[in-house]
mmCIF file of the C-alpha atoms, coordinates in Angstrom:
data_MODEL
# 
_entry.id   MODEL 
# 
loop_
_atom_site.group_PDB 
_atom_site.id 
_atom_site.type_symbol 
_atom_site.label_atom_id 
_atom_site.label_alt_id 
_atom_site.label_comp_id 
_atom_site.label_asym_id 
_atom_site.label_entity_id 
_atom_site.label_seq_id 
_atom_site.pdbx_PDB_ins_code 
_atom_site.Cartn_x 
_atom_site.Cartn_y 
_atom_site.Cartn_z 
_atom_site.occupancy 
_atom_site.B_iso_or_equiv 
_atom_site.pdbx_formal_charge 
_atom_site.auth_seq_id 
_atom_site.auth_comp_id 
_atom_site.auth_asym_id 
_atom_site.auth_atom_id 
_atom_site.pdbx_PDB_model_num 
ATOM 1   C CA . UNK A 1 1   ? -4.485  5.905   54.932  1.00 0.00 ? 1   UNK A CA 1 
ATOM 2   C CA . UNK A 1 2   ? -3.021  8.128   51.953  1.00 0.00 ? 2   UNK A CA 1 
ATOM 3   C CA . UNK A 1 3   ? -5.121  7.953   48.665  1.00 0.00 ? 3   UNK A CA 1 
ATOM 4   C CA . UNK A 1 4   ? -4.127  6.265   45.871  1.00 0.00 ? 4   UNK A CA 1 
ATOM 5   C CA . UNK A 1 5   ? -2.257  8.200   43.094  1.00 0.00 ? 5   UNK A CA 1 
ATOM 6   C CA . UNK A 1 6   ? -4.658  8.290   40.275  1.00 0.00 ? 6   UNK A CA 1 
ATOM 7   C CA . UNK A 1 7   ? -2.054  7.727   36.755  1.00 0.00 ? 7   UNK A CA 1 
ATOM 8   C CA . UNK A 1 8   ? -2.433  10.715  34.509  1.00 0.00 ? 8   UNK A CA 1 
ATOM 9   C CA . UNK A 1 9   ? 0.799   9.873   32.434  1.00 0.00 ? 9   UNK A CA 1 
ATOM 10  C CA . UNK A 1 10  ? 3.183   7.226   30.602  1.00 0.00 ? 10  UNK A CA 1 
ATOM 11  C CA . UNK A 1 11  ? 5.649   5.605   32.942  1.00 0.00 ? 11  UNK A CA 1 
ATOM 12  C CA . UNK A 1 12  ? 6.616   3.644   30.156  1.00 0.00 ? 12  UNK A CA 1 
ATOM 13  C CA . UNK A 1 13  ? 6.009   -0.161  31.522  1.00 0.00 ? 13  UNK A CA 1 
ATOM 14  C CA . UNK A 1 14  ? 5.618   -1.474  27.922  1.00 0.00 ? 14  UNK A CA 1 
ATOM 15  C CA . UNK A 1 15  ? 2.131   -3.406  28.113  1.00 0.00 ? 15  UNK A CA 1 
ATOM 16  C CA . UNK A 1 16  ? 0.474   -1.846  25.768  1.00 0.00 ? 16  UNK A CA 1 
ATOM 17  C CA . UNK A 1 17  ? 3.017   -2.409  23.198  1.00 0.00 ? 17  UNK A CA 1 
ATOM 18  C CA . UNK A 1 18  ? 2.836   -5.318  23.897  1.00 0.00 ? 18  UNK A CA 1 
ATOM 19  C CA . UNK A 1 19  ? -0.432  -5.833  23.603  1.00 0.00 ? 19  UNK A CA 1 
ATOM 20  C CA . UNK A 1 20  ? 0.018   -5.906  19.366  1.00 0.00 ? 20  UNK A CA 1 
ATOM 21  C CA . UNK A 1 21  ? 0.158   -2.872  16.788  1.00 0.00 ? 21  UNK A CA 1 
ATOM 22  C CA . UNK A 1 22  ? -1.853  0.143   15.974  1.00 0.00 ? 22  UNK A CA 1 
ATOM 23  C CA . UNK A 1 23  ? -4.207  0.115   13.444  1.00 0.00 ? 23  UNK A CA 1 
ATOM 24  C CA . UNK A 1 24  ? -3.826  2.878   10.755  1.00 0.00 ? 24  UNK A CA 1 
ATOM 25  C CA . UNK A 1 25  ? -5.738  5.479   9.906   1.00 0.00 ? 25  UNK A CA 1 
ATOM 26  C CA . UNK A 1 26  ? -5.918  8.025   6.879   1.00 0.00 ? 26  UNK A CA 1 
ATOM 27  C CA . UNK A 1 27  ? -4.224  10.421  9.275   1.00 0.00 ? 27  UNK A CA 1 
ATOM 28  C CA . UNK A 1 28  ? -2.056  7.916   9.240   1.00 0.00 ? 28  UNK A CA 1 
ATOM 29  C CA . UNK A 1 29  ? -1.058  8.509   5.417   1.00 0.00 ? 29  UNK A CA 1 
ATOM 30  C CA . UNK A 1 30  ? 1.348   10.783  5.501   1.00 0.00 ? 30  UNK A CA 1 
ATOM 31  C CA . UNK A 1 31  ? 3.480   9.099   7.540   1.00 0.00 ? 31  UNK A CA 1 
ATOM 32  C CA . UNK A 1 32  ? 3.610   6.025   4.627   1.00 0.00 ? 32  UNK A CA 1 
ATOM 33  C CA . UNK A 1 33  ? 4.130   8.732   2.229   1.00 0.00 ? 33  UNK A CA 1 
ATOM 34  C CA . UNK A 1 34  ? 7.621   10.510  4.108   1.00 0.00 ? 34  UNK A CA 1 
ATOM 35  C CA . UNK A 1 35  ? 8.563   6.399   4.452   1.00 0.00 ? 35  UNK A CA 1 
ATOM 36  C CA . UNK A 1 36  ? 8.651   6.373   8.224   1.00 0.00 ? 36  UNK A CA 1 
ATOM 37  C CA . UNK A 1 37  ? 6.495   3.218   7.580   1.00 0.00 ? 37  UNK A CA 1 
ATOM 38  C CA . UNK A 1 38  ? 6.678   0.886   4.471   1.00 0.00 ? 38  UNK A CA 1 
ATOM 39  C CA . UNK A 1 39  ? 3.934   -1.914  3.939   1.00 0.00 ? 39  UNK A CA 1 
ATOM 40  C CA . UNK A 1 40  ? 6.440   -4.150  5.143   1.00 0.00 ? 40  UNK A CA 1 
ATOM 41  C CA . UNK A 1 41  ? 6.219   -3.068  8.292   1.00 0.00 ? 41  UNK A CA 1 
ATOM 42  C CA . UNK A 1 42  ? 2.585   -3.591  8.012   1.00 0.00 ? 42  UNK A CA 1 
ATOM 43  C CA . UNK A 1 43  ? -0.105  -6.493  8.078   1.00 0.00 ? 43  UNK A CA 1 
ATOM 44  C CA . UNK A 1 44  ? -3.537  -6.510  6.342   1.00 0.00 ? 44  UNK A CA 1 
ATOM 45  C CA . UNK A 1 45  ? -6.557  -7.327  8.559   1.00 0.00 ? 45  UNK A CA 1 
ATOM 46  C CA . UNK A 1 46  ? -9.330  -9.004  6.737   1.00 0.00 ? 46  UNK A CA 1 
ATOM 47  C CA . UNK A 1 47  ? -13.112 -8.478  6.485   1.00 0.00 ? 47  UNK A CA 1 
ATOM 48  C CA . UNK A 1 48  ? -14.456 -10.787 8.684   1.00 0.00 ? 48  UNK A CA 1 
ATOM 49  C CA . UNK A 1 49  ? -11.147 -12.520 10.529  1.00 0.00 ? 49  UNK A CA 1 
ATOM 50  C CA . UNK A 1 50  ? -11.265 -12.561 14.352  1.00 0.00 ? 50  UNK A CA 1 
ATOM 51  C CA . UNK A 1 51  ? -9.898  -10.182 15.953  1.00 0.00 ? 51  UNK A CA 1 
ATOM 52  C CA . UNK A 1 52  ? -10.150 -8.852  19.279  1.00 0.00 ? 52  UNK A CA 1 
ATOM 53  C CA . UNK A 1 53  ? -11.549 -5.699  20.312  1.00 0.00 ? 53  UNK A CA 1 
ATOM 54  C CA . UNK A 1 54  ? -10.757 -2.716  23.206  1.00 0.00 ? 54  UNK A CA 1 
ATOM 55  C CA . UNK A 1 55  ? -14.078 -4.174  24.955  1.00 0.00 ? 55  UNK A CA 1 
ATOM 56  C CA . UNK A 1 56  ? -14.432 -7.319  23.587  1.00 0.00 ? 56  UNK A CA 1 
ATOM 57  C CA . UNK A 1 57  ? -12.643 -10.957 25.652  1.00 0.00 ? 57  UNK A CA 1 
ATOM 58  C CA . UNK A 1 58  ? -13.493 -12.814 22.626  1.00 0.00 ? 58  UNK A CA 1 
ATOM 59  C CA . UNK A 1 59  ? -12.405 -12.599 19.204  1.00 0.00 ? 59  UNK A CA 1 
ATOM 60  C CA . UNK A 1 60  ? -15.247 -11.024 16.525  1.00 0.00 ? 60  UNK A CA 1 
ATOM 61  C CA . UNK A 1 61  ? -15.536 -10.909 12.915  1.00 0.00 ? 61  UNK A CA 1 
ATOM 62  C CA . UNK A 1 62  ? -13.212 -7.767  11.696  1.00 0.00 ? 62  UNK A CA 1 
ATOM 63  C CA . UNK A 1 63  ? -16.337 -5.159  10.749  1.00 0.00 ? 63  UNK A CA 1 
ATOM 64  C CA . UNK A 1 64  ? -13.698 -3.818  7.687   1.00 0.00 ? 64  UNK A CA 1 
ATOM 65  C CA . UNK A 1 65  ? -10.108 -4.049  6.406   1.00 0.00 ? 65  UNK A CA 1 
ATOM 66  C CA . UNK A 1 66  ? -7.854  -2.978  9.184   1.00 0.00 ? 66  UNK A CA 1 
ATOM 67  C CA . UNK A 1 67  ? -4.005  -1.803  8.166   1.00 0.00 ? 67  UNK A CA 1 
ATOM 68  C CA . UNK A 1 68  ? -1.781  -2.607  11.672  1.00 0.00 ? 68  UNK A CA 1 
ATOM 69  C CA . UNK A 1 69  ? 1.808   -2.496  12.525  1.00 0.00 ? 69  UNK A CA 1 
ATOM 70  C CA . UNK A 1 70  ? 3.187   -6.274  12.471  1.00 0.00 ? 70  UNK A CA 1 
ATOM 71  C CA . UNK A 1 71  ? 4.133   -7.973  16.014  1.00 0.00 ? 71  UNK A CA 1 
ATOM 72  C CA . UNK A 1 72  ? 8.130   -9.355  15.924  1.00 0.00 ? 72  UNK A CA 1 
ATOM 73  C CA . UNK A 1 73  ? 8.065   -12.689 14.410  1.00 0.00 ? 73  UNK A CA 1 
ATOM 74  C CA . UNK A 1 74  ? 5.007   -14.812 16.283  1.00 0.00 ? 74  UNK A CA 1 
ATOM 75  C CA . UNK A 1 75  ? 4.703   -12.322 19.062  1.00 0.00 ? 75  UNK A CA 1 
ATOM 76  C CA . UNK A 1 76  ? 2.232   -9.746  19.111  1.00 0.00 ? 76  UNK A CA 1 
ATOM 77  C CA . UNK A 1 77  ? 5.314   -6.969  20.338  1.00 0.00 ? 77  UNK A CA 1 
ATOM 78  C CA . UNK A 1 78  ? 4.733   -3.949  18.311  1.00 0.00 ? 78  UNK A CA 1 
ATOM 79  C CA . UNK A 1 79  ? 7.461   -4.419  15.484  1.00 0.00 ? 79  UNK A CA 1 
ATOM 80  C CA . UNK A 1 80  ? 8.812   -0.348  16.768  1.00 0.00 ? 80  UNK A CA 1 
ATOM 81  C CA . UNK A 1 81  ? 9.167   -1.300  20.495  1.00 0.00 ? 81  UNK A CA 1 
ATOM 82  C CA . UNK A 1 82  ? 12.931  -1.556  22.522  1.00 0.00 ? 82  UNK A CA 1 
ATOM 83  C CA . UNK A 1 83  ? 11.872  -3.352  25.279  1.00 0.00 ? 83  UNK A CA 1 
ATOM 84  C CA . UNK A 1 84  ? 15.475  -2.824  26.755  1.00 0.00 ? 84  UNK A CA 1 
ATOM 85  C CA . UNK A 1 85  ? 15.266  0.818   26.528  1.00 0.00 ? 85  UNK A CA 1 
ATOM 86  C CA . UNK A 1 86  ? 11.201  0.846   26.924  1.00 0.00 ? 86  UNK A CA 1 
ATOM 87  C CA . UNK A 1 87  ? 10.713  2.662   24.082  1.00 0.00 ? 87  UNK A CA 1 
ATOM 88  C CA . UNK A 1 88  ? 8.875   2.926   20.325  1.00 0.00 ? 88  UNK A CA 1 
ATOM 89  C CA . UNK A 1 89  ? 11.389  3.194   17.937  1.00 0.00 ? 89  UNK A CA 1 
ATOM 90  C CA . UNK A 1 90  ? 9.037   5.701   15.849  1.00 0.00 ? 90  UNK A CA 1 
ATOM 91  C CA . UNK A 1 91  ? 7.935   8.324   18.463  1.00 0.00 ? 91  UNK A CA 1 
ATOM 92  C CA . UNK A 1 92  ? 8.133   11.164  16.996  1.00 0.00 ? 92  UNK A CA 1 
ATOM 93  C CA . UNK A 1 93  ? 6.140   9.729   13.924  1.00 0.00 ? 93  UNK A CA 1 
ATOM 94  C CA . UNK A 1 94  ? 3.843   7.101   15.866  1.00 0.00 ? 94  UNK A CA 1 
ATOM 95  C CA . UNK A 1 95  ? 0.712   6.541   14.286  1.00 0.00 ? 95  UNK A CA 1 
ATOM 96  C CA . UNK A 1 96  ? -2.425  8.706   15.132  1.00 0.00 ? 96  UNK A CA 1 
ATOM 97  C CA . UNK A 1 97  ? -3.475  5.748   17.441  1.00 0.00 ? 97  UNK A CA 1 
ATOM 98  C CA . UNK A 1 98  ? -0.784  5.182   20.078  1.00 0.00 ? 98  UNK A CA 1 
ATOM 99  C CA . UNK A 1 99  ? -0.275  9.426   19.982  1.00 0.00 ? 99  UNK A CA 1 
ATOM 100 C CA . UNK A 1 100 ? -3.902  9.056   21.530  1.00 0.00 ? 100 UNK A CA 1 
ATOM 101 C CA . UNK A 1 101 ? -3.318  6.040   23.919  1.00 0.00 ? 101 UNK A CA 1 
ATOM 102 C CA . UNK A 1 102 ? -3.300  6.662   27.186  1.00 0.00 ? 102 UNK A CA 1 
ATOM 103 C CA . UNK A 1 103 ? -3.328  3.442   29.577  1.00 0.00 ? 103 UNK A CA 1 
ATOM 104 C CA . UNK A 1 104 ? -5.159  5.368   32.812  1.00 0.00 ? 104 UNK A CA 1 
ATOM 105 C CA . UNK A 1 105 ? -8.270  7.168   29.804  1.00 0.00 ? 105 UNK A CA 1 
ATOM 106 C CA . UNK A 1 106 ? -8.911  5.454   26.163  1.00 0.00 ? 106 UNK A CA 1 
ATOM 107 C CA . UNK A 1 107 ? -11.579 7.458   25.816  1.00 0.00 ? 107 UNK A CA 1 
ATOM 108 C CA . UNK A 1 108 ? -10.116 9.285   22.709  1.00 0.00 ? 108 UNK A CA 1 
ATOM 109 C CA . UNK A 1 109 ? -8.401  6.125   21.116  1.00 0.00 ? 109 UNK A CA 1 
ATOM 110 C CA . UNK A 1 110 ? -11.944 5.160   21.497  1.00 0.00 ? 110 UNK A CA 1 
ATOM 111 C CA . UNK A 1 111 ? -13.500 7.745   19.586  1.00 0.00 ? 111 UNK A CA 1 
ATOM 112 C CA . UNK A 1 112 ? -11.296 7.183   16.421  1.00 0.00 ? 112 UNK A CA 1 
ATOM 113 C CA . UNK A 1 113 ? -10.879 3.125   16.491  1.00 0.00 ? 113 UNK A CA 1 
ATOM 114 C CA . UNK A 1 114 ? -12.502 1.305   14.097  1.00 0.00 ? 114 UNK A CA 1 
ATOM 115 C CA . UNK A 1 115 ? -12.744 5.267   12.002  1.00 0.00 ? 115 UNK A CA 1 
ATOM 116 C CA . UNK A 1 116 ? -11.566 5.929   8.920   1.00 0.00 ? 116 UNK A CA 1 
ATOM 117 C CA . UNK A 1 117 ? -9.768  3.188   8.678   1.00 0.00 ? 117 UNK A CA 1 
ATOM 118 C CA . UNK A 1 118 ? -6.982  3.166   5.543   1.00 0.00 ? 118 UNK A CA 1 
ATOM 119 C CA . UNK A 1 119 ? -7.103  -0.394  3.057   1.00 0.00 ? 119 UNK A CA 1 
ATOM 120 C CA . UNK A 1 120 ? -4.822  -1.500  1.251   1.00 0.00 ? 120 UNK A CA 1 
ATOM 121 C CA . UNK A 1 121 ? -6.638  0.736   -1.691  1.00 0.00 ? 121 UNK A CA 1 
ATOM 122 C CA . UNK A 1 122 ? -5.368  3.580   -0.118  1.00 0.00 ? 122 UNK A CA 1 
ATOM 123 C CA . UNK A 1 123 ? -1.977  2.920   0.069   1.00 0.00 ? 123 UNK A CA 1 
ATOM 124 C CA . UNK A 1 124 ? -0.952  0.432   -2.888  1.00 0.00 ? 124 UNK A CA 1 
ATOM 125 C CA . UNK A 1 125 ? -0.180  2.914   -5.873  1.00 0.00 ? 125 UNK A CA 1 
ATOM 126 C CA . UNK A 1 126 ? -3.429  2.283   -8.978  1.00 0.00 ? 126 UNK A CA 1 
ATOM 127 C CA . UNK A 1 127 ? -1.287  1.073   -11.918 1.00 0.00 ? 127 UNK A CA 1 
ATOM 128 C CA . UNK A 1 128 ? 0.747   -1.600  -9.009  1.00 0.00 ? 128 UNK A CA 1 
ATOM 129 C CA . UNK A 1 129 ? -0.024  -4.967  -10.930 1.00 0.00 ? 129 UNK A CA 1 
ATOM 130 C CA . UNK A 1 130 ? -0.108  -6.315  -7.298  1.00 0.00 ? 130 UNK A CA 1 
ATOM 131 C CA . UNK A 1 131 ? -3.563  -4.999  -7.055  1.00 0.00 ? 131 UNK A CA 1 
ATOM 132 C CA . UNK A 1 132 ? -5.533  -8.091  -9.583  1.00 0.00 ? 132 UNK A CA 1 
ATOM 133 C CA . UNK A 1 133 ? -4.207  -10.584 -7.430  1.00 0.00 ? 133 UNK A CA 1 
ATOM 134 C CA . UNK A 1 134 ? -5.632  -8.855  -3.963  1.00 0.00 ? 134 UNK A CA 1 
ATOM 135 C CA . UNK A 1 135 ? -9.278  -8.335  -5.880  1.00 0.00 ? 135 UNK A CA 1 
ATOM 136 C CA . UNK A 1 136 ? -9.220  -11.513 -6.915  1.00 0.00 ? 136 UNK A CA 1 
ATOM 137 C CA . UNK A 1 137 ? -7.915  -12.816 -3.442  1.00 0.00 ? 137 UNK A CA 1 
ATOM 138 C CA . UNK A 1 138 ? -10.599 -10.424 -2.047  1.00 0.00 ? 138 UNK A CA 1 
ATOM 139 C CA . UNK A 1 139 ? -13.532 -12.263 -4.350  1.00 0.00 ? 139 UNK A CA 1 
ATOM 140 C CA . UNK A 1 140 ? -12.392 -15.913 -4.035  1.00 0.00 ? 140 UNK A CA 1 
ATOM 141 C CA . UNK A 1 141 ? -10.992 -15.834 -0.512  1.00 0.00 ? 141 UNK A CA 1 
ATOM 142 C CA . UNK A 1 142 ? -13.448 -14.011 1.459   1.00 0.00 ? 142 UNK A CA 1 
ATOM 143 C CA . UNK A 1 143 ? -13.483 -14.145 4.764   1.00 0.00 ? 143 UNK A CA 1 
ATOM 144 C CA . UNK A 1 144 ? -17.238 -13.180 5.853   1.00 0.00 ? 144 UNK A CA 1 
ATOM 145 C CA . UNK A 1 145 ? -19.286 -15.681 6.208   1.00 0.00 ? 145 UNK A CA 1 
ATOM 146 C CA . UNK A 1 146 ? -15.778 -17.498 8.079   1.00 0.00 ? 146 UNK A CA 1 
ATOM 147 C CA . UNK A 1 147 ? -17.738 -16.705 12.259  1.00 0.00 ? 147 UNK A CA 1 
ATOM 148 C CA . UNK A 1 148 ? -20.544 -19.024 10.276  1.00 0.00 ? 148 UNK A CA 1 
ATOM 149 C CA . UNK A 1 149 ? -18.270 -21.490 8.541   1.00 0.00 ? 149 UNK A CA 1 
ATOM 150 C CA . UNK A 1 150 ? -16.752 -22.354 12.317  1.00 0.00 ? 150 UNK A CA 1 
ATOM 151 C CA . UNK A 1 151 ? -19.903 -22.213 14.402  1.00 0.00 ? 151 UNK A CA 1 
ATOM 152 C CA . UNK A 1 152 ? -21.106 -24.690 11.260  1.00 0.00 ? 152 UNK A CA 1 
ATOM 153 C CA . UNK A 1 153 ? -18.227 -27.160 12.569  1.00 0.00 ? 153 UNK A CA 1 
ATOM 154 C CA . UNK A 1 154 ? -19.958 -27.796 15.673  1.00 0.00 ? 154 UNK A CA 1 
ATOM 155 C CA . UNK A 1 155 ? -23.083 -29.208 14.123  1.00 0.00 ? 155 UNK A CA 1 
ATOM 156 C CA . UNK A 1 156 ? -23.392 -32.349 13.002  1.00 0.00 ? 156 UNK A CA 1 
ATOM 157 C CA . UNK A 1 157 ? -25.342 -31.795 10.269  1.00 0.00 ? 157 UNK A CA 1 
ATOM 158 C CA . UNK A 1 158 ? -23.665 -28.615 8.122   1.00 0.00 ? 158 UNK A CA 1 
ATOM 159 C CA . UNK A 1 159 ? -20.110 -29.715 9.456   1.00 0.00 ? 159 UNK A CA 1 
ATOM 160 C CA . UNK A 1 160 ? -19.119 -31.973 6.318   1.00 0.00 ? 160 UNK A CA 1 
ATOM 161 C CA . UNK A 1 161 ? -20.126 -28.726 4.068   1.00 0.00 ? 161 UNK A CA 1 
ATOM 162 C CA . UNK A 1 162 ? -18.543 -26.616 6.258   1.00 0.00 ? 162 UNK A CA 1 
ATOM 163 C CA . UNK A 1 163 ? -15.209 -28.336 6.330   1.00 0.00 ? 163 UNK A CA 1 
ATOM 164 C CA . UNK A 1 164 ? -15.877 -28.529 2.500   1.00 0.00 ? 164 UNK A CA 1 
ATOM 165 C CA . UNK A 1 165 ? -16.065 -24.981 2.053   1.00 0.00 ? 165 UNK A CA 1 
ATOM 166 C CA . UNK A 1 166 ? -12.635 -24.454 4.661   1.00 0.00 ? 166 UNK A CA 1 
ATOM 167 C CA . UNK A 1 167 ? -10.694 -26.808 2.320   1.00 0.00 ? 167 UNK A CA 1 
ATOM 168 C CA . UNK A 1 168 ? -11.021 -24.740 -1.007  1.00 0.00 ? 168 UNK A CA 1 
ATOM 169 C CA . UNK A 1 169 ? -10.917 -21.739 0.584   1.00 0.00 ? 169 UNK A CA 1 
ATOM 170 C CA . UNK A 1 170 ? -7.826  -22.802 2.113   1.00 0.00 ? 170 UNK A CA 1 
ATOM 171 C CA . UNK A 1 171 ? -6.009  -24.431 -1.222  1.00 0.00 ? 171 UNK A CA 1 
ATOM 172 C CA . UNK A 1 172 ? -7.390  -20.854 -3.334  1.00 0.00 ? 172 UNK A CA 1 
ATOM 173 C CA . UNK A 1 173 ? -5.707  -18.898 -1.023  1.00 0.00 ? 173 UNK A CA 1 
ATOM 174 C CA . UNK A 1 174 ? -2.363  -20.531 -1.164  1.00 0.00 ? 174 UNK A CA 1 
ATOM 175 C CA . UNK A 1 175 ? -2.816  -20.816 -5.234  1.00 0.00 ? 175 UNK A CA 1 
ATOM 176 C CA . UNK A 1 176 ? -3.746  -17.292 -5.513  1.00 0.00 ? 176 UNK A CA 1 
ATOM 177 C CA . UNK A 1 177 ? -0.633  -16.003 -3.409  1.00 0.00 ? 177 UNK A CA 1 
ATOM 178 C CA . UNK A 1 178 ? 1.988   -18.796 -4.809  1.00 0.00 ? 178 UNK A CA 1 
ATOM 179 C CA . UNK A 1 179 ? 0.548   -16.868 -8.282  1.00 0.00 ? 179 UNK A CA 1 
ATOM 180 C CA . UNK A 1 180 ? 1.178   -13.604 -6.925  1.00 0.00 ? 180 UNK A CA 1 
ATOM 181 C CA . UNK A 1 181 ? 4.761   -14.622 -6.226  1.00 0.00 ? 181 UNK A CA 1 
ATOM 182 C CA . UNK A 1 182 ? 5.737   -16.405 -8.349  1.00 0.00 ? 182 UNK A CA 1 
ATOM 183 C CA . UNK A 1 183 ? 4.978   -13.006 -10.856 1.00 0.00 ? 183 UNK A CA 1 
ATOM 184 C CA . UNK A 1 184 ? 6.103   -10.502 -8.728  1.00 0.00 ? 184 UNK A CA 1 
ATOM 185 C CA . UNK A 1 185 ? 9.021   -12.049 -6.708  1.00 0.00 ? 185 UNK A CA 1 
ATOM 186 C CA . UNK A 1 186 ? 8.009   -9.980  -3.725  1.00 0.00 ? 186 UNK A CA 1 
ATOM 187 C CA . UNK A 1 187 ? 8.748   -11.235 -0.033  1.00 0.00 ? 187 UNK A CA 1 
ATOM 188 C CA . UNK A 1 188 ? 6.937   -12.815 2.716   1.00 0.00 ? 188 UNK A CA 1 
ATOM 189 C CA . UNK A 1 189 ? 6.926   -9.242  4.742   1.00 0.00 ? 189 UNK A CA 1 
ATOM 190 C CA . UNK A 1 190 ? 4.829   -7.788  1.462   1.00 0.00 ? 190 UNK A CA 1 
ATOM 191 C CA . UNK A 1 191 ? 2.100   -11.139 1.305   1.00 0.00 ? 191 UNK A CA 1 
ATOM 192 C CA . UNK A 1 192 ? 1.489   -10.586 4.872   1.00 0.00 ? 192 UNK A CA 1 
ATOM 193 C CA . UNK A 1 193 ? -0.378  -7.102  3.565   1.00 0.00 ? 193 UNK A CA 1 
ATOM 194 C CA . UNK A 1 194 ? -0.901  -8.019  0.480   1.00 0.00 ? 194 UNK A CA 1 
ATOM 195 C CA . UNK A 1 195 ? -3.084  -10.496 1.977   1.00 0.00 ? 195 UNK A CA 1 
ATOM 196 C CA . UNK A 1 196 ? -3.158  -11.284 5.590   1.00 0.00 ? 196 UNK A CA 1 
ATOM 197 C CA . UNK A 1 197 ? -2.239  -14.031 6.944   1.00 0.00 ? 197 UNK A CA 1 
ATOM 198 C CA . UNK A 1 198 ? -3.525  -17.882 5.244   1.00 0.00 ? 198 UNK A CA 1 
ATOM 199 C CA . UNK A 1 199 ? -6.244  -18.927 6.182   1.00 0.00 ? 199 UNK A CA 1 
ATOM 200 C CA . UNK A 1 200 ? -4.933  -22.203 7.006   1.00 0.00 ? 200 UNK A CA 1 
ATOM 201 C CA . UNK A 1 201 ? -3.004  -20.251 9.709   1.00 0.00 ? 201 UNK A CA 1 
ATOM 202 C CA . UNK A 1 202 ? -6.304  -17.937 10.579  1.00 0.00 ? 202 UNK A CA 1 
ATOM 203 C CA . UNK A 1 203 ? -7.734  -21.883 11.381  1.00 0.00 ? 203 UNK A CA 1 
ATOM 204 C CA . UNK A 1 204 ? -4.683  -23.668 13.521  1.00 0.00 ? 204 UNK A CA 1 
ATOM 205 C CA . UNK A 1 205 ? -5.881  -20.778 16.501  1.00 0.00 ? 205 UNK A CA 1 
ATOM 206 C CA . UNK A 1 206 ? -9.307  -22.617 16.094  1.00 0.00 ? 206 UNK A CA 1 
ATOM 207 C CA . UNK A 1 207 ? -8.147  -26.152 16.735  1.00 0.00 ? 207 UNK A CA 1 
ATOM 208 C CA . UNK A 1 208 ? -8.280  -27.057 13.021  1.00 0.00 ? 208 UNK A CA 1 
ATOM 209 C CA . UNK A 1 209 ? -5.310  -28.678 11.416  1.00 0.00 ? 209 UNK A CA 1 
ATOM 210 C CA . UNK A 1 210 ? -3.369  -28.733 7.396   1.00 0.00 ? 210 UNK A CA 1 
ATOM 211 C CA . UNK A 1 211 ? -2.426  -31.237 6.345   1.00 0.00 ? 211 UNK A CA 1 
ATOM 212 C CA . UNK A 1 212 ? -0.538  -30.620 2.387   1.00 0.00 ? 212 UNK A CA 1 
ATOM 213 C CA . UNK A 1 213 ? 0.050   -33.429 0.212   1.00 0.00 ? 213 UNK A CA 1 
ATOM 214 C CA . UNK A 1 214 ? 1.192   -33.159 -3.153  1.00 0.00 ? 214 UNK A CA 1 
ATOM 215 C CA . UNK A 1 215 ? -0.201  -29.705 -3.355  1.00 0.00 ? 215 UNK A CA 1 
ATOM 216 C CA . UNK A 1 216 ? -3.243  -30.106 -2.384  1.00 0.00 ? 216 UNK A CA 1 
ATOM 217 C CA . UNK A 1 217 ? -4.095  -28.901 1.360   1.00 0.00 ? 217 UNK A CA 1 
ATOM 218 C CA . UNK A 1 218 ? -6.633  -30.647 3.475   1.00 0.00 ? 218 UNK A CA 1 
ATOM 219 C CA . UNK A 1 219 ? -7.561  -30.568 6.713   1.00 0.00 ? 219 UNK A CA 1 
ATOM 220 C CA . UNK A 1 220 ? -8.672  -32.242 10.153  1.00 0.00 ? 220 UNK A CA 1 
ATOM 221 C CA . UNK A 1 221 ? -10.566 -31.246 13.691  1.00 0.00 ? 221 UNK A CA 1 
ATOM 222 C CA . UNK A 1 222 ? -8.986  -32.748 16.624  1.00 0.00 ? 222 UNK A CA 1 
ATOM 223 C CA . UNK A 1 223 ? -10.927 -35.282 18.971  1.00 0.00 ? 223 UNK A CA 1 
ATOM 224 C CA . UNK A 1 224 ? -12.277 -32.295 20.865  1.00 0.00 ? 224 UNK A CA 1 
ATOM 225 C CA . UNK A 1 225 ? -13.532 -30.109 17.977  1.00 0.00 ? 225 UNK A CA 1 
ATOM 226 C CA . UNK A 1 226 ? -16.219 -28.966 19.781  1.00 0.00 ? 226 UNK A CA 1 
ATOM 227 C CA . UNK A 1 227 ? -14.320 -27.666 23.036  1.00 0.00 ? 227 UNK A CA 1 
ATOM 228 C CA . UNK A 1 228 ? -11.877 -25.719 20.133  1.00 0.00 ? 228 UNK A CA 1 
ATOM 229 C CA . UNK A 1 229 ? -14.288 -24.012 18.142  1.00 0.00 ? 229 UNK A CA 1 
ATOM 230 C CA . UNK A 1 230 ? -17.112 -21.749 20.020  1.00 0.00 ? 230 UNK A CA 1 
ATOM 231 C CA . UNK A 1 231 ? -20.690 -21.988 19.531  1.00 0.00 ? 231 UNK A CA 1 
ATOM 232 C CA . UNK A 1 232 ? -21.272 -18.743 17.597  1.00 0.00 ? 232 UNK A CA 1 
ATOM 233 C CA . UNK A 1 233 ? -18.302 -17.408 16.978  1.00 0.00 ? 233 UNK A CA 1 
ATOM 234 C CA . UNK A 1 234 ? -19.493 -14.548 17.804  1.00 0.00 ? 234 UNK A CA 1 
ATOM 235 C CA . UNK A 1 235 ? -21.045 -14.291 14.403  1.00 0.00 ? 235 UNK A CA 1 
ATOM 236 C CA . UNK A 1 236 ? -23.175 -10.730 14.162  1.00 0.00 ? 236 UNK A CA 1 
ATOM 237 C CA . UNK A 1 237 ? -20.674 -8.792  13.333  1.00 0.00 ? 237 UNK A CA 1 
ATOM 238 C CA . UNK A 1 238 ? -23.425 -5.945  13.374  1.00 0.00 ? 238 UNK A CA 1 
ATOM 239 C CA . UNK A 1 239 ? -24.221 -5.117  16.900  1.00 0.00 ? 239 UNK A CA 1 
# 
């Protein structure tokens, strides 16, 4: 019987690229400085936002801000993956994580995962007026308590307060974004880099619905809310 041959090189199947773009590290700053990557290509995952890690089967709160290359539209597939050719459009100038990734051996990638990550403040010029909006957004719309708020939706005695807190956050989040766009006139692509995904989009993945009327958003849970929401949402960010 023939022994199964161990994989030792990429066969260009595209599975890795279809799972999402890489997170950027300080080693990747040159790609932005030399315009191989631009802010429009990026999306910000804010601290506390539920994300999947290399080892986790369920989403866990991001332990720090993460800047990633976007997917295409509503898909996770990396923006720069050419599916027909099964190749990367920026292969010669690919980010650190892509250069380290070997699907048959993730040891080198695991060594850098979550370390020396780029943040918006390391990318945006210090005199850019968007920074004042980002700082206010971080202060007023923090996601660091999101995991516990989602958990409390499963507890009758805490549910209404959690819904009130989330409703306030959703409306504040949208108000700051709207004011920034009205004053600075940037595109949706840049909005996703400057502020990350709107909170109502994050909540939608947990079955929490948003309803807008006269400029105010309210939230509602489906009747099977306990089935939609995690029991603890991996709320311990320090484990």
